[in-house]
TORSE-66862 format. One line per field, with one value per residue (C-alpha): x, y, z; chain. Coordinates in nm, 2 decimals, padded with zeros to 4 digits. Layout:
N
px X:...
py Y:...
pz Z:...
cadena A:...
This chain:
498
px 09.50:09.81:09.55:09.68:09.75:09.40:09.21:09.36:09.28:08.94:08.88:08.96:08.74:08.42:08.07:08.22:08.10:08.27:08.09:07.77:07.59:07.20:07.20:07.26:07.56:07.84:08.02:08.37:08.22:07.97:08.29:08.49:08.21:08.13:08.53:08.54:08.23:08.45:08.69:08.52:08.36:08.67:08.83:08.58:08.70:09.06:09.31:09.45:09.49:09.79:09.84:09.55:09.46:09.10:08.97:08.71:08.48:08.25:08.08:08.24:08.07:08.07:08.10:08.38:08.56:08.44:08.58:08.93:08.95:08.83:09.03:09.35:09.18:09.19:09.54:09.46:09.65:09.37:09.28:09.08:08.89:08.79:08.50:08.47:08.69:08.63:08.64:08.95:09.10:08.95:09.04:09.40:09.43:09.27:09.53:09.80:09.73:09.64:09.29:09.06:08.78:08.63:08.36:08.13:07.80:07.51:07.50:07.88:07.96:07.86:08.21:08.30:08.16:08.25:08.63:08.55:08.39:08.65:08.88:08.70:08.70:08.44:08.22:08.11:07.83:07.92:07.54:07.46:07.75:07.66:07.53:07.84:08.01:08.21:08.58:08.91:09.12:09.50:09.79:09.88:10.30:10.28:10.60:10.34:10.17:09.90:09.74:09.80:09.69:09.79:09.96:09.83:10.10:10.15:10.50:10.41:10.11:10.00:10.18:10.07:10.26:10.26:10.24:10.28:10.13:10.40:10.42:10.11:10.12:10.38:10.20:09.95:10.12:10.35:10.05:09.89:10.16:10.23:09.87:09.73:09.48:09.20:08.89:08.64:08.72:08.45:08.57:08.33:08.50:08.40:08.78:08.83:08.89:09.15:09.39:09.65:09.46:09.11:09.24:09.52:09.48:09.17:08.97:09.25:09.40:09.07:08.91:09.28:09.23:08.92:08.74:08.42:08.35:08.03:08.09:07.98:08.00:08.15:08.15:07.79:07.90:07.51:07.53:07.86:07.83:07.50:07.71:08.01:07.80:07.62:08.03:07.98:08.36:08.65:08.88:08.86:09.09:09.05:09.22:09.30:09.01:08.78:08.88:08.85:08.46:08.42:08.62:08.34:08.03:08.14:08.19:07.83:07.67:07.45:07.61:07.38:07.46:07.81:07.86:07.77:07.91:08.26:08.25:08.23:08.51:08.66:08.64:08.79:09.12:09.26:09.23:09.42:09.56:09.70:09.73:09.83:10.00:09.80:09.85:09.96:09.64:09.39:09.55:09.55:09.19:09.12:09.26:09.10:08.73:08.73:09.06:09.16:09.59:09.50:09.78:09.97:10.15:10.33:10.34:10.27:10.14:10.50:10.55:10.24:10.35:10.63:10.65:10.42:10.38:10.36:10.03:10.20:10.39:10.39:10.17:10.36:10.19:10.32:10.54:10.49:10.72:10.99:10.99:10.73:10.79:11.02:11.05:11.41:11.40:11.74:11.81:12.08:12.11:12.07:12.39:12.26:12.47:12.36:12.38:12.46:12.28:12.34:12.21:11.94:11.88:11.69:11.71:11.57:11.31:11.45:11.28:11.40:11.21:10.95:10.68:10.80:10.66:10.78:10.81:10.64:10.40:10.60:10.80:11.13:11.33:11.12:11.19:11.54:11.51:11.31:11.60:11.89:12.01:11.70:11.60:11.32:11.41:11.02:11.11:10.96:11.21:11.18:11.47:11.47:11.34:11.41:11.39:11.07:11.07:10.87:10.82:10.91:10.70:10.77:11.13:10.99:10.75:10.70:11.07:11.20:11.60:11.68:12.04:12.19:11.89:11.57:11.22:10.92:10.59:10.43:10.50:10.49:10.15:10.05:10.14:09.97:09.63:09.69:09.65:09.31:09.26:09.31:09.13:09.34:09.64:09.93:10.35:10.54:10.90:10.96:11.28:11.55:11.83:12.02:11.88:11.76:11.43:11.19:10.92:10.59:10.23:09.82:09.64:09.26:09.12:08.87:08.50:08.57:08.97:09.20:09.60:09.90:10.24:10.45:10.21:10.24:10.59:10.63:10.38:10.54:10.91:10.84:10.64:10.89:11.23:11.32:11.39:11.63:11.39:11.64:11.53:11.57:11.21:11.18:10.97:10.59:10.37:10.11:09.74:09.42:09.20:08.83:08.72:08.59:09.01:08.86:09.15:08.91:09.08:09.37:09.74:10.06:10.30:10.65:10.72:11.12:11.47:11.77
py 04.90:05.09:05.42:05.67:05.99:06.18:05.91:05.91:06.29:06.23:05.94:06.17:06.49:06.20:06.34:06.77:06.91:06.82:06.94:07.22:07.29:07.30:06.93:06.89:06.82:06.51:06.46:06.29:05.97:05.97:05.99:05.76:05.52:05.64:05.54:05.25:05.08:05.22:05.05:04.76:04.74:04.85:04.53:04.31:04.01:04.11:04.20:04.58:04.73:04.75:05.07:04.99:05.30:05.46:05.73:05.95:06.18:06.32:06.64:06.87:06.74:06.41:06.19:06.35:06.28:05.87:05.86:06.01:05.80:05.49:05.47:05.52:05.32:05.04:05.08:05.25:05.57:05.84:05.97:06.28:06.34:06.71:06.76:07.01:06.83:06.72:06.31:06.36:06.48:06.20:05.95:06.02:06.03:05.72:05.57:05.72:05.62:05.28:05.31:05.01:05.12:05.46:05.58:05.78:05.95:05.91:06.30:06.22:06.35:06.22:06.28:06.01:05.78:05.80:05.75:05.47:05.30:05.35:05.20:04.94:05.13:04.98:05.27:05.20:05.39:05.58:05.61:05.20:05.07:04.69:04.80:04.73:04.42:04.32:04.37:04.47:04.72:04.66:04.87:05.18:05.30:05.66:05.61:05.41:05.60:05.78:06.05:06.11:06.48:06.57:06.90:07.15:07.08:07.42:07.30:06.98:06.64:06.57:06.47:06.25:06.40:06.05:06.20:06.00:06.01:06.10:06.39:06.46:06.46:06.71:06.98:06.97:07.01:07.25:07.50:07.40:07.57:07.81:07.95:07.87:07.64:07.54:07.32:07.59:07.72:07.74:07.76:07.78:07.53:07.63:07.54:07.24:06.87:06.77:07.04:07.04:07.43:07.32:06.93:06.97:07.31:07.40:07.03:06.83:07.09:07.17:06.82:06.76:07.05:06.95:07.26:07.29:07.32:07.46:07.23:07.39:07.26:07.52:07.93:08.10:08.43:08.56:08.25:08.26:08.65:08.58:08.34:08.62:08.92:08.65:08.58:08.19:08.19:08.24:08.15:08.25:08.09:08.14:08.25:08.60:08.61:08.53:08.82:09.05:08.88:08.99:09.34:09.43:09.31:09.50:09.82:09.80:09.75:10.02:10.15:09.99:09.58:09.69:09.76:09.38:09.22:09.39:09.35:08.97:08.92:09.21:09.02:08.70:08.57:08.42:08.50:08.37:08.43:08.16:07.89:08.27:08.62:08.87:09.14:09.43:09.70:09.39:09.30:09.68:09.75:09.48:09.64:09.90:09.74:09.55:09.59:09.26:09.22:08.87:08.65:08.52:08.23:08.03:07.61:07.43:07.04:06.83:07.09:07.15:07.52:07.60:07.99:08.24:08.57:08.52:08.47:08.77:09.02:09.22:09.03:09.18:09.28:09.15:08.90:08.55:08.58:08.34:07.92:07.71:07.51:07.22:07.33:07.44:07.67:07.77:08.00:07.86:08.01:07.94:07.72:07.51:07.75:07.73:08.10:08.21:08.35:08.69:08.67:08.80:08.67:08.62:08.28:07.90:07.85:07.49:07.29:07.05:06.81:06.58:06.82:06.74:06.48:06.11:06.14:06.13:05.85:05.66:05.88:05.80:06.06:06.33:06.29:06.24:06.58:06.79:06.69:06.81:06.58:06.63:06.95:06.97:07.23:07.42:07.61:07.98:08.22:08.44:08.76:08.79:09.13:09.24:08.89:08.81:08.64:08.79:08.53:08.64:08.41:08.04:08.05:07.89:08.13:08.46:08.57:08.74:08.80:09.11:09.26:09.06:09.10:08.93:09.06:08.94:08.95:08.89:09.21:09.39:09.27:09.37:09.74:09.72:09.64:09.91:10.16:10.32:10.27:09.93:09.60:09.34:09.27:09.03:09.02:08.86:08.86:08.88:08.78:09.05:09.06:09.30:09.24:08.87:08.93:09.29:09.32:09.31:09.40:09.30:09.50:09.58:09.89:09.99:10.14:10.49:10.50:10.51:10.56:10.63:10.40:10.64:10.69:10.33:10.32:10.59:10.44:10.05:10.23:10.40:10.07:09.84:10.02:09.75:09.49:09.74:09.77:10.00:10.34:10.27:10.24:10.10:10.15:10.21:10.00:10.21:10.10:09.95:10.25:10.27:10.56:10.83:10.72:10.44:10.17:09.92:09.57:09.43:09.67:09.50:09.75:09.75:09.87:09.78:09.68:09.66
pz 06.82:06.63:06.48:06.30:06.49:06.34:06.40:06.78:06.80:06.68:06.96:07.22:07.13:07.17:07.11:07.02:06.65:06.41:06.16:06.15:05.88:05.73:05.67:06.13:06.29:06.32:06.59:06.64:06.70:06.41:06.18:06.36:06.33:05.98:05.86:05.98:05.85:05.50:05.60:05.62:05.33:05.13:05.34:05.26:05.50:05.38:05.63:05.44:05.13:05.12:04.95:04.71:04.55:04.63:04.43:04.57:04.43:04.73:04.86:05.13:05.43:05.66:05.34:05.30:05.59:05.63:05.25:05.33:05.64:05.58:05.26:05.49:05.79:05.60:05.44:05.09:04.90:04.93:04.53:04.64:04.29:04.14:04.11:03.76:03.66:03.24:03.17:02.97:03.31:03.52:03.29:03.30:03.71:03.68:03.52:03.64:03.96:03.83:04.05:04.03:04.24:04.27:04.61:04.48:04.57:04.42:04.29:04.19:03.83:03.52:03.32:03.66:03.49:03.15:03.26:03.47:03.16:02.95:03.16:03.39:03.67:03.97:04.07:04.44:04.57:04.93:04.97:04.89:05.10:05.29:05.66:05.89:05.98:06.25:06.07:06.21:06.10:06.04:06.15:06.02:06.00:05.99:05.73:05.45:05.23:05.26:04.94:04.62:04.50:04.13:04.05:03.81:03.54:03.45:03.26:03.18:03.25:03.54:03.87:04.12:04.47:04.71:05.06:05.36:05.68:05.87:05.63:05.66:06.06:06.02:05.78:06.08:06.36:06.18:06.11:06.47:06.62:06.38:06.39:06.70:06.61:06.94:06.96:07.00:06.69:06.40:06.02:05.74:05.46:05.08:04.95:04.66:04.79:04.58:04.67:04.98:05.09:05.16:05.31:05.49:05.62:05.64:05.74:05.87:06.07:06.22:06.26:06.46:06.68:06.80:06.58:06.39:06.00:05.88:05.48:05.19:04.78:04.71:04.82:04.85:04.92:05.08:05.33:05.46:05.47:05.69:05.87:05.95:06.01:06.34:06.44:06.39:06.27:06.47:06.17:05.77:05.51:05.12:04.80:04.66:04.42:04.67:04.92:04.57:04.57:04.95:04.90:04.60:04.73:05.06:04.93:04.77:05.12:05.32:05.62:05.79:05.66:05.58:05.95:06.16:05.82:05.85:06.28:06.20:06.04:06.23:06.52:06.42:06.56:06.24:05.88:05.60:05.22:05.02:04.69:04.51:04.58:04.81:04.61:04.83:04.74:04.85:05.17:05.23:05.12:05.37:05.67:05.60:05.52:05.87:06.04:05.95:05.87:05.65:05.69:05.41:05.35:05.06:04.99:04.73:04.69:04.69:05.06:05.20:05.40:05.35:05.46:05.67:05.81:06.17:06.44:06.64:06.49:06.15:05.89:05.57:05.30:04.93:05.17:05.29:05.62:05.77:05.76:05.98:06.25:06.13:05.78:05.68:05.39:05.17:04.86:04.52:04.28:03.90:03.89:04.21:04.45:04.78:04.90:05.16:05.54:05.46:05.13:04.99:04.62:04.42:04.46:04.43:04.69:04.85:05.11:05.30:05.64:05.79:05.60:05.23:05.00:04.91:04.57:04.25:04.19:03.91:03.81:03.94:03.69:03.76:04.21:04.16:03.95:04.22:04.47:04.65:04.83:05.12:04.95:04.78:04.41:04.44:04.15:04.28:04.30:04.61:04.81:05.14:05.24:05.63:05.69:05.52:05.24:04.86:04.61:04.22:04.08:03.95:03.74:03.43:03.40:03.58:03.62:03.34:03.27:03.14:03.11:03.40:03.60:03.71:03.72:03.84:03.63:03.95:04.08:03.73:03.78:04.14:04.02:03.66:03.91:04.18:03.89:03.88:03.50:03.51:03.53:03.38:03.33:03.21:03.19:03.03:02.85:02.48:02.33:02.26:02.08:02.29:02.63:02.67:02.74:02.78:02.93:02.79:02.92:02.79:02.97:02.92:03.05:03.31:03.20:03.05:03.15:02.90:03.01:02.78:02.78:02.95:03.21:03.33:03.24:03.53:03.71:03.74:03.85:04.11:04.21:04.17:04.21:04.44:04.19:04.06:03.69:03.47:03.38:03.03:02.83:02.46:02.24:02.30:02.02:01.87:02.09:01.92:01.89:01.70:01.43:01.80:01.93:02.22:02.29:02.16:02.27:02.51:02.41:02.39:02.60:02.65:02.97:03.05:02.98:03.08
cadena A:A:A:A:A:A:A:A:A:A:A:A:A:A:A:A:A:A:A:A:A:A:A:A:A:A:A:A:A:A:A:A:A:A:A:A:A:A:A:A:A:A:A:A:A:A:A:A:A:A:A:A:A:A:A:A:A:A:A:A:A:A:A:A:A:A:A:A:A:A:A:A:A:A:A:A:A:A:A:A:A:A:A:A:A:A:A:A:A:A:A:A:A:A:A:A:A:A:A:A:A:A:A:A:A:A:A:A:A:A:A:A:A:A:A:A:A:A:A:A:A:A:A:A:A:A:A:A:A:A:A:A:A:A:A:A:A:A:A:A:A:A:A:A:A:A:A:A:A:A:A:A:A:A:A:A:A:A:A:A:A:A:A:A:A:A:A:A:A:A:A:A:A:A:A:A:A:A:A:A:A:A:A:A:A:A:A:A:A:A:A:A:A:A:A:A:A:A:A:A:A:A:A:A:A:A:A:A:A:A:A:A:A:A:A:A:A:A:A:A:A:A:A:A:A:A:A:A:A:A:A:A:A:A:A:A:A:A:A:A:A:A:A:A:A:A:A:A:A:A:A:A:A:A:A:A:A:A:A:A:A:A:A:A:A:A:A:A:A:A:A:A:A:A:A:A:A:A:A:A:A:A:A:A:A:A:A:A:A:A:A:A:A:A:A:A:A:A:A:A:A:A:A:A:A:A:A:A:A:A:A:A:A:A:A:A:A:A:A:A:A:A:A:A:A:A:A:A:A:A:A:A:A:A:A:A:A:A:A:A:A:A:A:A:A:A:A:A:A:A:A:A:A:A:A:A:A:A:A:A:A:A:A:A:A:A:A:A:A:A:A:A:A:A:A:A:A:A:A:A:A:A:A:A:A:A:A:A:A:A:A:A:A:A:A:A:A:A:A:A:A:A:A:A:A:A:A:A:A:A:A:A:A:A:A:A:A:A:A:A:A:A:A:A:A:A:A:A:A:A:A:A:A:A:A:A:A:A:A:A:A:A:A:A:A:A:A:A:A:A:A:A:A:A:A:A:A:A:A:A:A:A:A:A:A:A:A:A:A:A:A:A:A:A:A:A:A:A:A:A:A:A:A:A:A:A:A:A:A:A:A:A:A:A:A:A:A:A
C-alpha cells in the first residue's frame, strides 16, 4: 500500500512510545491501529473520501492524532476546530468549508452542537465508533489536499488555508533538518491544535522523528514546571506570553525551588518562541534566568515556517534569522519591485517553495491576489540587518508611514515595554496632514509608577534609532489625572513624526 510519508514513518517507529501522560503511554503501533479504525468508520465500505472535508474537535492526545491521521488515510481533508470557538465562529467554519460530518469527543464543546444543528451537520462520537472492520484504505498521493486551517481574520473574514500532503511533508522536513529533531526528544504539547504551531512544529515534527509527546489540554504551569525540574523534556516550544508567565513564576520562587527548575530549562537542547514577536527584553531575561538562548522563528498559516535563528550560531534577540531549508525569501517594495540582494529593506516578505500552501478554500480571487507568480505575498514587512531578518509588522496594521519613512509599531511598543514604568502599551498611526501619519501610543503605567512624555520620547529614540525615527517632537497631549495628580487611565501620547 502507498502510505503517506508520515504514516510510513510512524509504522517504522513500531513500539516506540509516541505519547506519555498521566493517562498512560501510547505507542506508534497503537496510533497506526487507532487511525485505521477511524478511517474504516469514515469510509463505511466506500473506497475513498475523495477529499471530503471532515471537521474534528477532540482534546490533545492520542485521540486527536487518531482523528487527524484517520481522516488523511481515508482520503479526506482534515479541518481542525477550535476548542475555544463560539457557536457563531464554528458555524462559519463549518459552512465555509462545506463540512457535513464532524468527529467529536464526548466532552466536546456545546457550541459545536448548536452550530451543527443549525447547519444539519452530522456529529460522530469518536468514543463510540463501531468495532473495527476489515476495510482496505485508499492509496493517497502526496499532491492531494490534506488540511484546511483558518486564518485569524485580522483584515477580513477568516480564510481557509488549504495545504497538500506534500506541502505538510515539506514543512516538517525543513524543521527536522534545521532544528535537529531526534528520536530521543521529549516535548510537552500544550499549544492549541487548530493552529500550525501546535500541529506542525510540535506534534508532527515529533511524530515524524519518533520522539515522545507529553500532551496537555492547555498550559498547566505547575505540572509542566515539575516535569521540567525532573528533566523530562529536551525540547520546548511556546509563545511569548507563556515565556512571560514563566519568568514571572520563576522570579517568585525561593532559591531552593528556583535552582532545579532553572537547571531543567537550561539542560534542554532547544527552546523555541514563535507565533508573535518576542520582545528582546524577554529573550535576554530568559537567558539570564535559565542560561537558555531562545530560538525565535517566523512563519504563518500559509507558508509554515520560513525564517529561523540558527540551531548552531547566534540567536539574535529581536530577529527571526534566515531562510529555512527549502524556503526562498525575497523582499519587495510598495510598488511590487523586488529589492536587490544588497538592499536591506524595508520590504514585504515574499515566499516561494514547496512549503507554501495550495490555495484559499473557494476563494480564487483572494488566492490570485496573494501571489506574484509563484511568490506568496505575506503582507509582513521586514528589514535585513547583518544578514538577519527583523520583522517590522503587518503592512496593513503595524507599519506607520510618516514623512517617507516606514516605522514599526511593534518595535516602538517593545521599546516602551522595556521602560520600568510601563506595564502595557499599544502603538498606532494617527492621520496627519503634514506627515501622512504620526506615531501615538496608549500606555498603562505600572503600579505606583508614572513617567512624563518627554522621558518616554527620549527613551524610545535612544532604543530605535536604527529605524531612523526623527528627532522632531510633536505637541504632547495632557494626561488625565485625578485631584491627587495621579494618572487615572491610559494616556495617548504623540511621540514622533518626520
